[in-house]
PAPAVEX-606554 format. One record per residue (C-alpha): residue number from 1; x, y, z. Coordinates in Angstrom, 3 decimals, padded with zeros to 6 digits. Layout:
N
  pos         X         Y         Z
  NUM         X         Y         Z
...
END
This chain:
436
  pos         X         Y         Z
    1   000.000   000.000   000.000
    2   001.501   003.337  -001.053
    3   001.266   006.653   000.785
    4  -001.396   007.723  -001.686
    5  -003.393   004.578  -000.952
    6  -003.243   005.154   002.805
    7  -004.304   008.777   002.468
    8  -007.108   007.860   000.105
    9  -008.579   005.666   002.832
   10  -008.253   008.389   005.463
   11  -011.191   010.435   006.682
   12  -011.632   013.892   005.102
   13  -009.579   016.593   006.757
   14  -011.686   018.104   009.536
   15  -010.057   021.521   009.176
   16  -010.842   021.962   005.459
   17  -013.945   024.122   005.887
   18  -012.959   027.196   003.801
   19  -012.867   027.670   000.022
   20  -009.625   026.470  -001.574
   21  -007.950   027.099  -004.924
   22  -005.081   025.187  -006.519
   23  -002.219   026.767  -008.495
   24  -000.134   024.439  -010.661
   25   003.204   025.523  -012.164
   26   006.023   023.723  -013.917
   27   008.999   024.372  -011.625
   28   009.586   025.065  -007.934
   29   010.762   028.594  -008.723
   30   007.628   029.271  -010.750
   31   005.596   027.896  -007.854
   32   007.339   030.291  -005.453
   33   006.543   033.182  -007.804
   34   002.888   032.179  -007.946
   35   002.754   032.026  -004.128
   36   004.282   035.478  -003.633
   37   002.267   036.930  -006.522
   38  -000.820   035.708  -004.663
   39   000.343   037.495  -001.523
   40   000.953   040.696  -003.507
   41  -002.440   040.439  -005.237
   42  -004.228   039.896  -001.921
   43  -002.444   042.927  -000.517
   44  -003.559   044.904  -003.564
   45  -007.133   043.817  -002.900
   46  -007.025   045.338   000.587
   47  -005.980   042.313   002.642
   48  -003.590   043.244   005.443
   49  -000.082   041.831   005.496
   50  -000.791   040.325   008.925
   51  -003.757   038.487   007.395
   52  -001.700   036.388   004.967
   53   000.755   033.587   005.729
   54   002.769   031.230   003.537
   55   003.313   027.664   004.796
   56   005.757   024.976   003.621
   57   006.322   021.505   005.019
   58   009.905   022.622   005.563
   59   011.767   025.615   004.206
   60   015.060   024.039   003.167
   61   013.997   023.894  -000.479
   62   011.665   026.911  -000.456
   63   013.352   029.697   001.516
   64   015.610   030.879  -001.312
   65   013.022   030.832  -004.166
   66   010.345   032.365  -001.916
   67   012.729   035.125  -000.863
   68   013.626   035.920  -004.486
   69   009.971   035.921  -005.476
   70   009.042   038.166  -002.544
   71   011.633   040.739  -003.590
   72   010.337   040.559  -007.160
   73   006.830   041.409  -005.979
   74   007.868   044.088  -003.499
   75   007.241   042.074  -000.334
   76   009.446   041.617   002.724
   77   009.331   038.011   003.946
   78   010.172   036.836   007.451
   79   010.991   033.144   007.654
   80   009.880   031.583   010.936
   81   012.559   028.930   011.159
   82   014.858   027.727   013.868
   83   018.102   029.537   013.195
   84   020.733   027.082   011.996
   85   023.649   028.795   013.677
   86   026.189   026.415   012.181
   87   025.272   027.703   008.693
   88   025.923   031.356   009.520
   89   029.003   033.473   008.870
   90   029.759   034.198   012.559
   91   029.871   030.480   013.377
   92   031.968   029.752   010.285
   93   034.379   032.389   011.608
   94   034.707   030.621   014.964
   95   035.323   027.259   013.293
   96   037.910   028.768   010.958
   97   039.748   030.322   013.918
   98   039.827   026.931   015.657
   99   041.186   025.220   012.545
  100   044.007   027.736   012.230
  101   044.899   027.451   015.911
  102   044.755   023.631   015.765
  103   046.942   023.254   012.684
  104   050.593   022.304   012.981
  105   051.095   023.709   009.496
  106   048.731   025.133   006.897
  107   048.689   026.754   003.491
  108   047.941   030.409   002.802
  109   044.265   029.814   001.950
  110   043.589   028.016   005.235
  111   045.550   030.696   007.067
  112   043.360   033.476   005.672
  113   040.018   031.678   006.014
  114   038.990   033.583   009.179
  115   039.600   036.853   007.303
  116   037.204   035.674   004.579
  117   034.558   035.149   007.274
  118   034.982   038.644   008.698
  119   037.642   038.386   011.418
  120   038.346   041.738   013.071
  121   040.871   042.686   015.784
  122   039.425   042.650   019.315
  123   040.419   046.268   019.949
  124   038.483   047.639   016.971
  125   036.294   050.590   017.966
  126   032.550   050.706   017.452
  127   031.490   053.414   014.943
  128   029.567   056.120   016.788
  129   027.054   056.578   013.984
  130   026.090   055.387   010.532
  131   028.023   058.308   009.046
  132   031.164   057.291   010.941
  133   030.690   053.705   009.742
  134   030.463   054.895   006.123
  135   033.595   056.977   006.570
  136   035.529   054.045   008.028
  137   034.389   051.724   005.229
  138   035.394   054.322   002.620
  139   039.033   054.194   003.816
  140   039.907   050.784   002.384
  141   043.388   050.807   003.911
  142   042.111   050.712   007.493
  143   038.622   049.212   007.222
  144   037.660   046.003   008.992
  145   036.726   043.364   008.047
  146   039.042   043.051   005.046
  147   037.473   043.244   001.611
  148   037.805   040.180  -000.680
  149   040.225   041.934  -003.031
  150   042.715   042.655  -000.243
  151   042.591   039.030   000.901
  152   042.962   037.759  -002.655
  153   045.954   040.037  -003.319
  154   047.562   038.764  -000.119
  155   047.091   035.152  -001.180
  156   048.685   035.876  -004.568
  157   051.735   037.408  -002.874
  158   052.247   034.512  -000.446
  159   053.972   031.194  -001.227
  160   051.877   028.106  -001.880
  161   053.579   025.705   000.535
  162   052.452   024.807   004.064
  163   054.020   026.543   007.070
  164   053.513   026.954   010.800
  165   051.987   030.119   012.231
  166   055.434   031.302   013.359
  167   056.822   030.676   009.884
  168   053.945   032.564   008.302
  169   054.574   035.518   010.606
  170   058.208   035.569   009.510
  171   057.198   035.241   005.856
  172   054.810   038.178   006.136
  173   057.508   040.354   007.675
  174   059.567   039.687   004.545
  175   056.700   040.351   002.100
  176   056.081   044.123   001.997
  177   053.387   043.837  -000.690
  178   050.986   042.173   001.760
  179   048.499   044.418   003.560
  180   049.510   045.278   007.141
  181   046.118   044.124   008.395
  182   046.960   040.549   007.412
  183   050.073   040.852   009.569
  184   047.904   042.141   012.434
  185   045.688   039.085   012.080
  186   048.560   036.567   011.947
  187   050.232   038.139   014.980
  188   046.943   037.813   016.883
  189   046.725   034.146   015.938
  190   050.367   033.626   016.851
  191   049.879   035.017   020.369
  192   046.808   032.947   021.325
  193   047.323   030.754   024.404
  194   046.784   027.009   024.664
  195   043.085   026.021   024.710
  196   042.335   025.973   028.420
  197   038.666   026.597   029.316
  198   039.377   030.202   030.310
  199   041.416   030.832   027.179
  200   038.691   029.396   024.964
  201   036.105   031.722   026.496
  202   038.409   034.728   026.044
  203   039.296   033.902   022.417
  204   035.714   033.186   021.360
  205   034.459   036.219   023.258
  206   036.931   038.509   021.484
  207   036.064   037.103   018.061
  208   032.276   037.372   018.514
  209   032.457   040.823   020.110
  210   034.645   042.198   017.307
  211   032.330   040.703   014.683
  212   029.338   042.357   016.337
  213   031.076   045.755   016.324
  214   032.542   045.678   012.822
  215   031.286   042.619   010.940
  216   027.579   043.347   011.324
  217   027.830   046.930   010.005
  218   029.740   045.568   007.001
  219   027.011   042.977   006.413
  220   024.327   045.661   006.607
  221   026.207   047.871   004.147
  222   026.089   045.198   001.430
  223   022.693   043.692   002.319
  224   019.449   044.007   000.384
  225   016.771   046.483   001.586
  226   014.979   043.625   003.349
  227   018.092   043.146   005.566
  228   017.575   039.381   005.636
  229   021.298   038.589   005.882
  230   021.836   041.258   008.539
  231   019.037   039.930   010.723
  232   020.307   036.357   010.369
  233   023.845   037.353   011.364
  234   022.557   039.466   014.261
  235   020.530   036.530   015.570
  236   023.579   034.306   015.176
  237   025.696   036.729   017.207
  238   023.147   036.620   020.028
  239   023.191   032.822   020.003
  240   026.996   032.739   019.895
  241   027.229   035.121   022.834
  242   025.240   032.544   024.793
  243   027.551   029.819   023.471
  244   030.606   031.777   024.657
  245   029.130   031.860   028.168
  246   028.416   028.101   028.199
  247   031.442   026.752   026.366
  248   034.184   027.187   029.036
  249   032.126   025.319   031.665
  250   031.085   022.487   029.341
  251   034.627   022.224   028.007
  252   036.077   022.034   031.517
  253   033.559   019.312   032.427
  254   034.422   017.241   029.345
  255   038.134   017.542   030.062
  256   037.559   016.442   033.672
  257   035.522   013.463   032.406
  258   038.277   012.547   030.003
  259   035.981   012.725   026.966
  260   037.804   015.710   025.447
  261   041.408   016.841   025.301
  262   042.782   020.359   025.425
  263   042.859   020.894   021.674
  264   041.277   023.470   019.398
  265   039.842   020.662   017.271
  266   037.880   019.410   020.293
  267   036.832   022.978   021.079
  268   035.379   023.307   017.567
  269   033.536   019.978   017.883
  270   032.024   020.948   021.235
  271   031.013   024.382   019.933
  272   029.221   022.763   017.011
  273   027.466   020.321   019.354
  274   026.194   023.161   021.538
  275   025.193   025.290   018.552
  276   023.130   022.515   016.980
  277   020.962   022.198   020.103
  278   018.491   024.673   018.681
  279   015.888   026.316   020.914
  280   012.261   025.530   020.275
  281   010.993   029.079   019.938
  282   010.952   031.110   016.746
  283   012.497   034.553   016.569
  284   010.664   037.314   014.732
  285   011.168   041.071   014.659
  286   009.265   042.582   011.737
  287   005.527   043.091   012.179
  288   005.156   044.539   008.649
  289   006.533   041.513   006.831
  290   004.898   038.494   005.240
  291   005.098   035.467   007.518
  292   006.578   032.343   005.928
  293   006.312   029.364   008.284
  294   007.117   025.698   008.425
  295   004.182   023.349   008.873
  296   005.440   022.330   012.291
  297   004.749   025.869   013.547
  298   001.228   026.393   012.227
  299  -000.654   024.671   015.041
  300  -003.272   027.035   016.546
  301  -002.374   029.791   014.072
  302  -005.387   031.893   013.034
  303  -005.003   033.942   009.842
  304  -007.598   034.673   007.142
  305  -005.591   033.635   004.078
  306  -003.040   030.816   003.986
  307  -000.879   029.944   000.980
  308   000.399   026.350   001.273
  309   003.330   025.472  -001.017
  310   005.047   022.242  -001.969
  311   002.070   019.915  -002.277
  312   003.969   017.303  -004.232
  313   003.939   013.586  -003.507
  314   007.273   012.617  -001.990
  315   007.690   016.035  -000.349
  316   004.330   016.426   001.363
  317   003.743   013.704   002.414
  318   007.444   012.948   002.434
  319   008.730   009.581   001.355
  320   010.202   007.856   004.397
  321   013.704   006.420   004.268
  322   014.134   003.200   006.220
  323   016.253   000.043   005.991
  324   013.034  -001.899   006.649
  325   011.472  -003.022   003.337
  326   008.126  -001.319   002.568
  327   006.358  -004.697   002.488
  328   007.473  -005.456   006.051
  329   006.519  -001.966   007.192
  330   003.006  -002.496   005.838
  331   002.774  -005.910   007.521
  332   003.778  -004.450   010.897
  333   001.341  -001.561   010.525
  334  -001.432  -004.003   009.627
  335  -000.584  -006.288   012.577
  336   000.065  -009.274   010.342
  337   000.831  -012.640   011.894
  338   004.405  -012.983   013.088
  339   005.000  -009.234   013.473
  340   003.583  -008.743   016.966
  341   007.039  -008.315   018.496
  342   007.932  -005.478   016.119
  343   007.018  -001.910   017.000
  344   005.849   000.336   014.150
  345   007.792   003.549   013.536
  346   006.008   006.883   013.213
  347   008.075   007.606   010.105
  348   006.441   004.632   008.356
  349   003.082   006.381   008.288
  350   001.918   009.661   006.790
  351   000.144   010.692   009.976
  352   002.464   013.536   010.903
  353   002.404   015.063   007.403
  354  -001.366   014.746   007.265
  355  -001.779   016.338   010.707
  356   000.470   019.250   009.801
  357  -001.386   019.772   006.545
  358  -004.609   019.719   008.519
  359  -003.143   022.363   010.851
  360  -002.344   024.543   007.838
  361  -005.921   024.165   006.598
  362  -007.358   024.943   010.029
  363  -005.234   028.088   010.223
  364  -007.081   029.628   007.261
  365  -010.166   031.495   008.365
  366  -011.348   032.657   004.934
  367  -009.465   031.038   002.073
  368  -006.742   028.567   001.129
  369  -004.334   028.776  -001.787
  370  -002.610   025.448  -002.496
  371   000.400   025.361  -004.835
  372   002.535   022.665  -006.397
  373   005.014   022.133  -009.234
  374   005.032   019.371  -011.830
  375   008.721   018.936  -012.675
  376   012.084   018.646  -010.939
  377   015.076   020.757  -011.987
  378   016.087   017.847  -014.239
  379   012.682   017.732  -015.904
  380   011.446   014.604  -014.144
  381   007.708   014.568  -013.392
  382   006.377   015.283  -009.893
  383   003.031   013.822  -008.864
  384   000.258   015.739  -007.162
  385   000.144   015.243  -003.402
  386  -002.618   012.818  -002.354
  387  -003.365   015.273   000.466
  388  -005.084   017.481  -002.093
  389  -007.640   014.732  -002.728
  390  -009.002   015.399   000.752
  391  -009.975   018.977  -000.185
  392  -011.120   019.044  -003.821
  393  -009.814   022.604  -004.450
  394  -010.849   024.727  -007.427
  395  -008.140   024.606  -010.107
  396  -006.883   027.888  -011.576
  397  -006.318   027.728  -015.349
  398  -003.076   028.737  -017.055
  399  -004.400   032.061  -018.377
  400  -005.517   033.159  -014.925
  401  -002.199   032.046  -013.452
  402  -000.329   034.065  -016.086
  403  -002.330   037.185  -015.199
  404  -001.592   036.593  -011.521
  405   002.200   036.543  -011.941
  406   002.194   039.382  -014.488
  407   002.849   043.003  -013.427
  408  -000.941   043.453  -013.137
  409  -001.066   040.801  -010.378
  410  -004.722   040.097  -011.070
  411  -006.381   037.699  -008.646
  412  -007.783   034.544  -010.257
  413  -011.571   034.586  -010.333
  414  -012.102   031.860  -007.682
  415  -009.815   033.671  -005.247
  416  -011.237   037.094  -006.093
  417  -014.708   035.792  -005.281
  418  -013.479   034.614  -001.879
  419  -012.019   038.043  -001.110
  420  -015.045   039.964  -002.345
  421  -017.565   037.690  -000.658
  422  -015.804   037.960   002.679
  423  -014.681   041.572   002.273
  424  -011.248   043.032   002.787
  425  -010.217   042.753   006.403
  426  -010.151   045.616   008.812
  427  -006.459   044.927   009.200
  428  -005.969   045.838   005.543
  429  -007.849   049.113   005.935
  430  -005.568   050.446   008.613
  431  -001.826   050.671   008.950
  432  -000.279   047.224   009.127
  433   001.444   046.312   012.338
  434   001.232   044.517   015.640
  435   001.589   040.908   016.575
  436  -000.957   038.190   015.985
END
């Protein structure tokens, strides 16, 4: 029995009690454009930004195309996801510092990696104002963090062989064409103490503090108007400040237990372990932005219009990966003879995906927009999610979809009828703002 078969036998979704329309596009990127065009068209029809939400099963595949589409249609998205600190620039900086300090010898590229991630000297001053920051950045000979061209020119001037930190410091003193700031950085690395718990806290604290004072303004200066990258890095800095407070104590405990040694490699591993223990709450700071949420976070949400993306079989519901053959999984789930000693796994069923889809449907108080794509990037076909069979949404034809994503952003007739029948919300008739 396939996932489609199991869902076909399921009871109708109890939360599907509002009108629903279905948008079908060829690619995932086109699907993201149709979703954000719908948001823009609803806004143009008088629906408040706080009265629309976009929901995906998970945002790993959708965050980037949805962000691009939002910018295209003049919207500012806020992605309600657990911050993956280990994928941010500030954390990459800490790991790069550990790798340099742990190495017995390294090449020039590995040596300069922390500079590429925005390393700044601990004694760098905080610009007093935005004007001061602009002035500092304009003087390329003194600005921190280093710009890519300066780092690249330094790499070209340095030899290609591997050397110790002390040898690199000597080499730099004999290479006048290299920027003095690279020498400042190498001397800082050279003078770091052995990785005792106190030293680790001091080193990490200096790196994170300097990044907050100089790295974040540099990120903001090159960021898009939506400041997505700046907000992500700022949130990462806050999380890493907490990590800096915890790390010395946890590191000391692990050393006392004998599970870790006093090495920068072990420090990096422990930092990554702590950073991947993500908190359960979502962080959000822009009340005028379009909410984009993962399905896991929709429970008890109440918003008039919900746009649900990614309704493709294999993604929602997701195909489970298990070493247990599907035939045996089905036998265990059915309670077949000889399987009584085997416990079924939640991942073998589509219950969680169905429940989360139901939550997304329940969240919509006035109308649902359900989107999907029909092809992979390689042109392979994607099947319609069997979850859609529980709703029987009204399909939007290609001409109406084309008008929706065009500069006119014209609402498809089925969706326009929903908006007009229910009326534009009071939220849309006053200044947007406030929390839900």
